[in-house]
N, C-alpha and C positions, 0 to 999 in steps of 0.2 A: 546224488541218487538215493542214497541211504536214507536222508531226511525227508525226501519225497515218498519212499516206501513206508516209512513210518507213519507220516501224516495219513495216508490212504488207510493203512491198518488200522490206526487209532479211530479213524472215521467210521470204520465198519465194526470195530471190536469192542468199543464201549457198550456194555450192556447186552453182548451179542455172543458169550462164549459157548451157548448151547447150540448155536446154528454152526459151528465151524466146518461141518460137513457140506454146508451148502454156499461157502465163499470160494470163489475161483479168482485166479490172478493169470494177467497177461503182462510178463516182464518186459517184452519186445513188440508191443503193438506198433502199428503203422499208421501213420498219418501223411498224406500228401495232399498238396494242393496246386491248382492250376489256374492262370490267370491268361486268357486270350486278349491280345491286343494287336492292332494293326502294325506296332512298330516289331514286337518280339514277345513270343508267348514266355511266361515265367512258370516254371515247375520248381517243387522242392519236395522233398521226402525226409520223413523223421522216423527211424526205426527204433528210437528209444523211448518209446510211450508207454508208461506204466497205467494199466487199471485193474481194479478190482471189480469183482461182479457177485452180487449176493442174490442167490437164486430164489431164497425164500422171501427176502424183503422186496426182490424185484429191483434193487438199486445197483446202480453203476457208478464208478467214479474214475476218473482219468484226468491225468496230469502228464504235462509234457514240457520240456525244457525248449524254449524258442531258438535257442542256439544251436541245437542239434539238427535242425533242417539243413538238408544238402542240397546246393544248387549246381547247376552245371557250370555257371561261372562265378568266380570269386567276388567280383563286382555286384552280382546280385545279392549273395550273402552279405556283403558289408552294408549295402543299401537298405536291405531287410531288417537287419538287426540294430543300425544305428539310427537310420531315417525315419523308418516306418514303424517298426515294433518297439524300438527303445528297449532292446533285450537287457540293458543294464539296470534300467528302472523297473522293467515289467518281464522278468526272467522266464516265468511259466505261463502257460495256459492251462484253464482246468475245466471241467465239466463234471456236474453230478446231476444224476437224474434217476427217475422211475421208468420202468418198461410198463407201458399200460396193457392190460389184458394178457399178461405173459402166462403161458401155461408151462410149468416146469415137468409136468407129468408127460406130455408127449415128445414123441421121437421125430415127429414131423417137422419141417422147417416152417419158422413162423416169420412173417413180415409184420412188425410191430412198431408204434411210435414211441419214442423215449422222450419224455418231457421232463426239462430240467433247466438249470443254469449254465450258461457258458460265459466264463471269463477270458477276455482277451485284453491285452493292453491296458489291464486295471480296470476295465469296464465289464459288469456283470449283465447279461441280458437273458430273459426267459428264451428257451429255445426249444423247438420239437423238431425231432430227427427221425426219419423213417430208417429203420434198420432191418436187416435180415438176420434172423438168428437160427444156427445148426447145431444140433447136439449130435456128437458122434462117440461112441466108446466112452461115456460119461465126460466128455470134454465139451466146451461150448466155443463157438466161433461167432462173433457178432462184427456186421460188416455193413457198409452203406455209404452213402455221400449226402451232402448237405451244401447250401450256399452261404456265405457269409458276406453281408453288405460293409465294406470297410468303413463307412460312414457311422454304423451303428457303435462302432467301438473306438470311435474318434482318433482314427489313424489318419493323419494329415499327409496329403500328397502334394507337394509343391505344384502351383499352377502351371509351371513350365512343362511338368511332367505328367499332368493330369490325361493327357490325351494317350499316353503310354503305360497307364496302370489301369486295370479293369476296376471298376466300382464294386463288382461283385466277384467273389472267389469261389470256386468249386473246392470242396474238401472231401476227399475220400478217407475212409477209416478201415481197418481191418484188425482186429483183436482176437487172439487164438488162447483160450482160456484153459487153464489145467486146476486142478483142485488145490487150494491153497494147504500148505503144510508149514507148520513152526519149525 
């Protein structure tokens, strides 16, 4: 996790020492996903997601370890990491993006599009995500949901299981940011 934090901090810190007051961090963001199938619904939650938000630049970076997802059944965890995501080869998922038309001066809730790049399973795709942004007591919360098509990220599903795995996965995210302090 320390290497992950270092990566994100370097991403925002290079040439950015004057805007330290504009950087916020979520050390325990939450990402969940849900897949509906006729056989069995699949749900997982990851509470160990790291994110940095640079208010001035309107940039956000997110990184998470794929093995940190928690499933209701151990067999789901095993299949997810070994057969689909291949966590030994692709241990992390990342997103970097820019919040379009974000207004840091307002205290009103904002619904904005975050345009960036999502990397899962070693594949990077341009992605637009609709997000809600709240500012309370000098802290930020960014949350929302989006859909991921498994085929876009070359996640192979064995033909025999194809009817048991949804082709589109609903992803929810919730990040509570506090000012970053060294």
